[in-house]
N, C-alpha and C positions, 0 to 999 in steps of 0.2 A: 653528670646526670642531674643538672639543676633544673628542677621544675617548680613553678610557683604554687606551693600548697598552702599559701597563707590567706587565701580568699576567705573572708569572714572574720578575720581577727579584728576585734574591737569595733565591729560594725553593728552590733546589736544595740538598739536604743535603750535608753533608760526607762523609768516608769512612765514618762510622758510621751513615749514614742509609739503608742498603740493607736493613735487616732483620737479624734475629739470625742467619739462616742464610746470609747472603751471604758471611761470612768463612770458612765451612766449606769445606775443600778436599775435593772428592770424587775418589776414585781412579777414573780412567777409563783404558781401554786407549787406546794411541795410535791415531790415525785409520787407518793402514794395517792394523793388526790388528783394528780394530773394523769396518771396512768390509765384510768378507765375511759378517758375521753381522747386519748392520743390515737393518732392514725395507726401507729405501729401496733398497738394492742388490738385494734380491730382487724388489721391485716393478719396478725398471728391467729386470732380467733377464727377468721375465715379460712386460714390454712388448715386448722384442725377440723373444721366442719367439712371441708372438701376431702380431707384424708380418708374418711370412712367410705364414701361411695367409690372413690378411686381405688382404695384398698380392696374393696369387694371385687371390683372389676379386675384388678391385677392378680389378686389371689386366685380367683376363679379361672382366669385365662392360664396362669402359670401351672396350677395343679392339673387342670384338664389336659393341656397340651403336653406337659411333661409326662403325665401318666400314659397318655396315648402314645407318645413317642417311645417311652420305655417299654410299653407292652408290645409295640410293633418291631422292636429291635431284632426279634427272631427272623424278621424279613428285612429286606432292604428298605422298605417304606419307613421304618422307624428312624433312619438317619435323617432324611429331609424333614420329617415332622419334628424331631428333636431340635434340629438346627433352626427351623422356623420358630419354634417356641422360644429359643434363646434370643433370636433376632427380635422377636416381639417384645421380650423383656428389656432388651437394649432400647427399643423405642419408648417403652414406658419410662425407662431411666432418663431419657432426654426430656420427657415431659416433667418428671419430678425435679430434675435440676432446674428447669425453667421456672417451675412453680416455687421452688425454694428461693431462687434468685429474686423473683418478683415480689413475693410476699414476706419472706424472711430476711432478705438481703444477704443470703448465703451464696457466695461465689464459689462454684465447684467446676473445675475444668472437666472437659469431656475425657473419657478414658482413652487409652491408647487405641489407635485404629487397628482394624484387622490386617494381619500380615499374610498376604496370599503370595505363594511362590509362583503360581501360574494363574491363568485366567480360566474362567468357566465355573459352572455350578458346583462341581465336585470340589474344586479348590476353595470356593466360598464356604461350602458346608464344613470342610475340614478346618478352615480358619475360625469359623464361629465356634466350633466344638473345642478347639484347642485354646481359645482365648479365655484367660482367667477372668477378664472383665465380664464376659457373658454369664459365667456361673455366679459371679457376685451380684449381677443384676437379678438373676433368678432367685438368689437367696434374699435379696431385698424385697421382692414381691411377696415372699412367704412370711418374713418376719415383720414386715410393715403392717400386715392386716391385723394381727391381734393387738399390736400397739395402737393402731388407729382406732380400734374399738374402745380400748381403755381410755385414750386421750379424748375421744369424742364424748364418752359418757361423763368423764370428770369435768371437762370444760363446759359442756352444755348445762349440766346440773348446777355448777357454781354460778355460771352466768345467769341462768333463768331464776334461780332462787335469790341471788343477790339483787337483781333489778326488781323482782317481784316484791321482796320485802322492803327495799328502799322506797318504792313508790306506793306502798300499802296505804299511807294516809290519803292518797289521791283516789283510790278505788275501793276502799273497804265498805263504802256505802252500798256496793252491789249486793252484799250478803243480806242486810236487813231489808232492802227494797225488793229484791227479786228472789232471794232464797229463803226468806222468812227466818233467818238466823241473825244473831247479834253481831256476827263478824266471822273472821277466820277462826276455825276451831283448832285449838292447840291440843286439846285432850278431851276424850269423851268415853263414857262407859254407860252401863245401865242405870247408874245412880246419879251421876253428875257429869257436867261438861264444863270445859274452860274455853272461853272465847276471848279473842283479842279485840276488845270493843271500847275500852275507856281510853282517855287521852294518854295516860301514862303508858299503858300497854302498846298503844299505837306508836308512841314515840320510841319505846324500846325496840319494837319490831323494825322501825325504820333505821335505828342505829345499828342493829344486827345486820340488816341488809346493806348498810353502808360498809361495814367491815367485810362482808362477803364480796361486795362490788370492788372494794379496793384490793382485796387479796386475789381476785380472779385473774387480772392481767399477769400477775407474777407467777401464778400457778400455770397459766397457759404458756408463759414464756419458758418456764421450766420444761413443760412438755415439748415445746417446739425446739428447745435446745437438744433434746434427745433425737428429734427428727433430723436436726442439722448434723448431728454426729453420724447417724445412719447414712444420710445422703453423702457426706464427705467420705466415709469409710468404705461404702459399698458401691457407690455410683461414680466416684471420681477415679482418677488414674491411680494405679498401684504405686507403692513406694519405689519399686524398681524402675517403673516408667518415669516417675518424677525425678529420680536420681539421674536417669539417662538424659532428661531434658536439662537438668542442672549442669551436667558434665558437658553437654553440647554448648550451653551458654558460656560456661567457663572456658571452653576451648576457643570460642569466638573472641572472648576477652583477651586470652593469651595471644592469639594471632594478631588482633588489633594493636595490642600493646607492643608486641615485637615489631610490627610494621612502623608504629609511631617512633619507637626507639631507633630503628634503622634510619628513618627520615631525619630525626634529630641529629644523629651522629653524622650523617651525610652533610646536613646543613652546617653543623659546627666545623667539620673539616673544610667545607667549601668556603665558608665565610671567615674562618679563623686561620688555622695552620696553612691551608693551601694558599690562601691569599698572601700570607706573609712569605711563604716560600717562593711564590711567583715574583713578588717584589724583591726578595733577596736575590733571585737569579738576575733580575734586571740591574740591580745595584752592582752586583759583582761583574756583570758585563760592562757597565760603564766604568767601573774601577779598572778593569783590564785594559780598556782603551786609553785611560788616562795614566796608566802606569809609567809609560815612558815620557809623556808630555808633562805631566804634573804629578810627581810622586807624592807630594804632601796631600793633594786632594784625593788621590787614589787611596792613600793610607787612611784618611778620614772616612771615606766611603766604606772601606773594609771594616773599620771599627764600628760604623753604624750597622753594617751587615751582620757583624758578630753579635750585636745587641738584638737584632731581629731573630737570629738563630736561637738565642737563649729564650726569647719570648715564645717562639714557635714550639720549642721543646717543652716549655712549661705548659703551654696549652695542650700539647699532646699528652703530657703526663696527667693533667687534670682530666682530660677526656678518658684516658685509659683507667684512671683511678675511679671515675664514675661508673665505668662499665663493670669492671671486676678488678679491684686492686690486687697487686701481687702479694701484699702483706696478708690479705685475707686467705689466699690459697696456701701461703707458706705457714702462717702462724695462727690463723683462725679468727673468730669473732672478737675475742678480747683485745688483741693487738690492733685489729682493723678499726674497731670502734674507738679505741683510744686515739688512734691516728686521726680519724675524722673529727672527733670531738675537740682535738687540739686546734682545729681550724675554725671552730665556732667562735663567734664574737663575744660570748659570755662564758664564764667558767663552767665546765661540765664535769660532774663526777660520774664515772663509769664503773659499774659493778656487774661483772659477768660471772655467773655461778652455774657452770654446765659440767656434768660428769664426763661428757665426751662431745665430739664435734658432730653436728647434724649433717645430713646429706648436703653436698655442694649447692644444689639448687635452692634448698631451704636456707642455707647459710647466706647465699647471695641475696635472696629476697629480704632476709632479716637486716643485712647490711644496708641494702637500698632503702628500706623503710626508715631505719634510724638516721641515715644520712639525710634523707629528705626532711624529716621532722626537725633535725638540728638546723638545716638551712632555713626552715620555716621560722624557728626561734630567732635566728640571726636577723632575718629580714623584717619580721612583723611583730614579735611578741613584746619587745621593749623590756625583756627580762634582765635580771642581774645574776641569776644562777639557774642551773638546770641539772637534772640527774637522768642517767640512763641505767636501767636495770634489766638484766637478761637472766632468765632462769628457766628451768624445766619443771613441769608438773605432769607426771605420768607420761602420756604420749603427746604432749603439747609443748611447744616452745613459746614462752611468754616474753614479750618486750614491753617496757613501760618507759615513756619519756615524760618528764614533769618539768615545768618551768614556772616561775613566779611572776610572769608577765601580766599583761592587761586582760588576757582571756578573750572570750568572744569568738573562738574558732568555730567555724560552721562546717559540720560534716555532711550537710544535706546534699542532694543531687545538684550538680552544676559547679560545685566547688572543687578545689584541688584535692582536698581530703577525700572526697567521694571517688576520685580517680585512684587514689592510693588504696582505698577500700576495695575497689574492683580488682586491683592487682592481687591483693591478699585473698579475695574471694575466689580467684581463679585456681588457688591451690587449697581450698577449704579453710582459708584463714578468716579472721574477724578483726575489724578495727572498731574500737570503742572510744569516742571522744567525749570527755567531760571538761568543758571549758566555760564556766559561768563568766558573765561580764564582770571584770575586775580581777579575774584570776582566782586561784592558779589554774593552769591548763594541765590536764592529765590525759595522755593518749596511750591507750593500751592496745597492743597488737597480739594476736594469738595465731600461731602457725602449727601445722601438724609436725610432729617430730618424726623424721625419717632418717635413720642412722645409716 
């Protein structure tokens, strides 16, 4: 089962490998000063401003249609009205997902589609009413309205007061010229008044406005974070639907992996043992013909054929050992990993601490993972020693392979380690690669424990 999982070892450049412009320091404003003029801040502010009118529309529609449908349930008319109300809420949900994606950068997948057993209006109404996503959309239209009122008021007041105070030195002359006052009135009663009209007070007012202006984007960002949580939680697919999609994807990975393994085994048999056996049969046929004419040549050919038989048997043993070695079935991970580590080109210390044996499928995947990582070390790491640790934590089987090689192993998409991660992911496993340039490399795998 030899697969090249070493892509990326030692291929990361040093400090000078990031391009000529990487070392150039660009002068940028600090984040608090940059936030009020960033496009992201204005998009988020626009999102909050749009939330109120859309919230009024959605809330009015949902409450009116739901109340009408619920009131008409004593007659058959209530069913289509209620189904139409839920369908309209799903339409509003599509609009909200698009708005969140465009203005907030929040990517939310569409909920699971309606599952209709038959065709027709009755089947459609039944599917809408049975769908949990439809009721979550209805709930969103109800809870979004009071939140949109709150966020609209907070965001608009902070934004308006902040910019008004910040720009006060530019427009305070309006009061004495057109209002007959000394400036913006801070306090006033029957006896005295306080106006912001001298240079010191105008400067302090602008500084306060600057603080408000710098704080507003972060306040709005906090408000839109709550919006993003509501959109994800109520307008996206349910956890069950998400899990189904993950399982379908994992099933596809398992099928593809099994097909690739079968093709590899067929190729190894065809190019290796099968070719040797064909050559062996031809050599034995020639030896048989020369047996009476030239016994010495026949004996020499039989000796060569004997060597070919040994080589073919060794290839078959290696192939069988890569698929599922007998020692793994008979004696478990400890003995199997000790055997595979003995074939590594560097000394390997194996420590297996398991209270019992996991399920055969998990045991096989664990063996395959360690075997591939040790081959990776032999081919690419330039290490002088390595360790393999296997233990159990609650309901998880943990594997860790460490070497003191050159590091730089890349687990990103397209590398062999990414393929190994896909194999583990197909059974709810995880592969974590920690391999800085210069080493050491620490690769941890986590598998579900199934006894």
